N, C-alpha and C positions, 0 to 999 in steps of 0.2 A: 750425484755429481752436481753441485758441490756445496759444502757447508762452510760457514765462516767462524763458527764457534764449536768448541769441543770440550765437554766435561762429562761427569757421570750422568747427569740428567739427559744430555744429548744422546749418550749411548743407550740409556734405558728407553728413551723414546724411539730410537732407531730400531732396536730389537723388538719393541712392542708393535711396531709397524712392519715387521718382517723384512727389514732392510738388511742385506748381507754385507754390503760394501759402502763405505762413505769415502768420498774424496774430500779431504780437509785442506782448504786453501784460504787461510786468513789473509787479510790485507796487511801489508807492511811488516811481514815476518819473514825472516831468512829461512832458506830451505833446511839447514841443520836443525833449527828449533822446531819447524813444522814436522820434520821426520821424527824427532824424538818424541813429540807429543802424540803423533799418530801411532808410534810403536807402543807407547804407554797405554793407550786406550784400545788396542787391538787384542782380541782373544779368539777362542775357537768359534764363537758365534758371530763376531763382527770383525771384518777386516777394515782398518782405516788406512787409506792410501794418501801419502802426501802429494799435494799439488801446489802450483803457484799461479795465481791470477796476476799477471804482470801488467802494470800500467805503462803502456808505451806512450811516448809523446809527453807534452806538458799538461798542466792542469787545465788549460784552455782547450786542448785538442787531444783528448785521451782516446786511445784505442786499446781495449782490454783483450788479452789473450789468456786462455787457461791451458797450462802445460802440465801433463802427467807423465812421469817417468824421467824426470830430471835427475842427474847424478851430481851436478854442481850448481851452486847458487847463480841465479840471474836477477839483476836488480830491476827496479822500476825506473821510470823516467829516462828510458833510452828510446831510440828510434824504432819504429815498427819493423823496419828491415833488419836492424841490428838484433832485435829479439828473435825474429824468424830465423835468422842465420844461426844464432846460438842454439835455438831449439833443435834445428836440423843437425847441428854438429853433435848434439847429445842424444839424438835419436828419440826425442820425446814425442808423444802424441799431442797435437796442437788443436785446440778446440776454440770455437767462437762463442763466448757467453753473451747472453742478452743482446743479440744483434739489433742494431738501429735504435737502441734505448738512449734517448737524450743525447748528451755529448760524451758518453762513457763507453761507446761501443764501436765496433767496426760497422760501417754502413754498407749498402749494397755494392758500391763501387770497390771498396776495400776487399770484400769477400770475393767478388768476381776476379779481382786482380790476383789474389793469393790462393785461389781455389785449389790449384795443383799442389800447394804446400800445406793445406789444412786437412784435417781428418774428420771433422764433424761440426755442425752448426746447431746451437741450442734451439729447439723447436717448442719447448714448453719450459717456462720459468715461473715458479710459484709466486715470485715477487712482481712479475710483469702484468700489466693489464692485458685483456684478451687481444686487443688490437696488435700489440707488439708480438704476442705469441703467433698470431696468424701471419704477421710479416716474416717471422723466423721460419715458419713452415714453408711459405712461398719461396723464400730466399734459398733454403736448403734444396728445394726442388729445382729451382732455376739453375743452380750451379752443380747439381748432381752429387751433393754430399749427404751422407747419413745425418740423421738428427740425434739429439740426446735431450733428456729432460732432467731437471734438477729442482730441488727445493730452494737452492740459493739461500739457505737459511742463515740470516743474521739474528734471528730470534728462535729460541728453542722450540716453540710451538709449531714452527713450520717444518721441522724435520719429519720426513716421511710423507709430505704432501704431494710430492712428485718424484718420479724415479725413472730409471732406464732398465728395462728387463732384457738382458742379453740371451741369445739362443745358444751360447757356449758357456762352459764353466769359467768363472772368474774366482780363483782361489788365491791369487797373489797379485802384487803390483805389476809384475811382468805380464800376467794373464790379461789384466785390464789394458795395459798399453798395447798389447798385441791385438786385442779385440777392437780397440779404437782405430789403430793404425791400419788394420786390414779390413775395416768395414764390416765386422761381424754382424749377422742379423740381430735385430733388436726391436723392441716396442717401447714407445714412450707412454708412460702411464701417470695419471694424476687422480687425486680424489676430487669429489664434487660436492655440491650442496652448499648451504649457507655457511657452515663452519669453515669450509675451504675458502670461500670467498672472503670471509672476515679475516682469516689468517693472511690471505694475500694482501688485503687492504692494510693490515698492520705492518706487513713487510714494506709495502710501498710508502707508508708514512715514515718508516725508518729511513728510507732513502732521502726524504726531505731533511732529516737530521744530519745524515752523512754529508749532504751537500751544503749545509749552512754552518752550524756550530762545529760539526766534526771537521769540516774543511778548514775553518779558522784555526782550530786547535792544531791541525797538521801543519798548516802553513806558517804559523807565527809562534806557537807556544811550545811545541814539542822538540824543537831543534832538528838536527839531521836524522832522518829516518834510517833504520838499519838496512833498508833496501835501497837507499840512495846510491847511485853509481860511484859517487865520490867517497863513499865510506871506505875506511881502511881495509875492511874485510875483502873488498874486491881487488885490491892491489893495483888499481889503475887499468885493469883489463878492458874496461868499457869506456875509457876516456874518449875514444874516437866516435862513439855513438851516443854519448851523453847529451841530453837536451838542456840541462841546467849546469 
C-alpha cells in the first residue's frame, strides 16, 4: 500500500519480492478505470486492490487521504470534511499517506482532529526521508492509530521496498478493508542497505518533478482532470464541497 503505476513489470517485481497484495491508487484516475486495471493485473499469485488517493483542498493547501474499499467515485479538489463524509458513507477504510510531508499531507493537527474517523497512519514510506517516517511513527503513537508501510512507488524499481505484513489472511478487497478498519495486527517492514536508500532518493527526486513540470502540466496544459468535481461524470454531486 500503495503504488502509482501498474504494468507487467510492476507485477513481476511484486511477485519476485513476495508481495501478495498491491493497492493501486494512481493520481487523477477515476475509480472505474482504476478498478478495471486492478482486475486485469490480478491473478492467483497477486491480488491488486483499487484505491484512491484523494487530493482534498486546493493546490496550495492539499491534504491527501488514501481510501480503500470505495464503491463509487470520489473526486479530487473537494474539502477535507467533504471527502471524509463521503468515505464514511461508503464504508471505506481511510488512511493517512506520508503525514506531514511538505504541503501535500495531513499535519499533526489534522490527524488529531480526525483520529476517530481514520483507520491508520503511514509510518514508513519508501519515498520519504527518515525524518518524515519518524514523524509518522510518533504521530501514529500519539493518536493511538495503527501504522502501515508502503513503497508509494511512482517508479517500478521501488515496488517491494516497503510493505505491511498483516496477522490475518488478506485474500480479497473486502478482507483488506476489514483488516484496516478493525485494526488487525500487523508489522511494517522495509528493506535496507545502499540499494534501498538509492531507490528512496530516486523516488524523492521524482517528487521534485511532480511539483514542478508535472504540476504545470496539470494546471495549464491538460485541461480538466477526470477527477475534477465539476467533471460531468460526477453529475454535480460534489458542487457543495468543491474548492474550485
